[in-house]
C-alpha positions, 0 to 999 in steps of 0.5 A: 603770458600768452602760453599760460593763457592758452593752457588755461583755455585748453584746461577749461575746454577739457573740463567742459568736454569732461563735464559734457561727457559726465552730464551725458552719462548721468542723463543716460543713467537717469533715462535708463533708470526711468525706463527700467522703473516704467518697465518694472511698473508695467510688468508689476501691474500686468503681473498683479492683474494676472494674479487678480484675474486668476484669483477671481477665477479661483474664487468664482470656481471655489464658490461655484463648487461650494454652491453645488456641494451645498445644493446637492446633498451628497450626505447619504444620511439625508438621502435615506430619509427620502421615500424613493419612488420605485417607478418615475415617469418624466415628460422631458419638456422645454428642449426647444425653448432652451435651444432658442434661448441658449443657442438661437436654434430650437433644435439645438436644445434636443441634443442637450436634452439627450445628455441630461437624460443620460445623466438622469438615468444614472441619478435614478439608478444610484438613488435606488429607483427601479424603473424610469419611463420617459416621454421622448416623442409623442404621436402629436410631435409628427405634426411639427416642422419636417426639418425638426422631425428629421433632426429629432430622428438623427438625435434618437439614432445618435443617442440610442448608440450612446444609451446602448453603450451606457446601458450595458456598462451600468446594467440597464434594460431598455424597452421602447414603447411606441403606439405608432411604431410604423410611423418611425423610419425603418432605420430608427425601428432597427436601431430601437430593436437592437437596443431592446434585444441587446440590453434584454439579453445582457441586462435582463434584471437591470434597471428598467428604462422605457422610452416612449417614442411615437407614443400617445396615451389614448392610442395605447388605450384604444389598441389595448381595448382592440386586442382585448376584444379580439381575444374575447371574440376568439374565446381566449378570455371571457368578458366576465374575467375582464378587470383592471389587472387584465386590461393593464396587461394589454397596455404597452407598459406591461410588455416592458415588465414595469415593476408598478405604475409610476409613483412619481411624474416629473414634468419640466418647463412649467407646463401643467398638463399630461399631454396624452402621456400614460393616461391609464397608468397615472391614475394615482401618481404623484405629480411634480411640475418644475419651471426649469427646461429639461436640459437645465434639470439637475440632480438637485432638482431630482432630489427636490422632486423626490423630497416633495414626493416624500412629503405627500400622503398617498391615500389611494382614495382611503 
């Protein structure tokens, strides 16, 4: 009797051990399954977030591109309806304001303004504009903080090299118009002289780009009158022969071989004044003032300005 009872206890103890092992294995399986499910859930969530993030980026890029393509009418049938000015003048205003609002530094905006000018030249050339005159630095700008003036001179030097390279590539002839050229640092004068010489030699009949640097309209007119008076005094020209055409030939723009006086003036940054720019040449120029700062100005803005020019009726006093 005792032996049988002992065997039963042994059997029950074995069953208990086996049950514990099976319970442990089952628990381990359940625990591993739960961990696997949690891992898969986390991975799926991360994957979904990644997919959604990429989808949002793609959609934003798609709509941005769609907006740009709608904003800029690349359809040449539309462009052909525009009256393209032969000569455009631009007051590139708002670089400092853009620099302050975008980077926190006013001077930083000048570099971005230089990039916009490089693109603007190509836009004009593609549209069939023959000449572009830009106000880069006025005689009044010499009164700015010396540190900013020094920085601007470095920008001129840097972008003169870029403009030279781009001009030779795209057939652009460059002329620097300076009523106070002697105020420019010698190395900047040398850089500008090289820019003029190289482009005139290799692109004599190309698109005309005039950079007004250390320029003032009143000073230009005064110098023209002075040179004309000298020629009258020397007998080179009679005072009776002086007319608008003769006087225009003494202006800086005549030395740039401009095709005509500007047909269209564009000024950015919302300011509505000429600021001593081309005072004689702008007598019958159509003027468009844009709220955007110069570095923000795009091809669509140029086309809109030309569209406004097309809507104008130029009667020249008739």
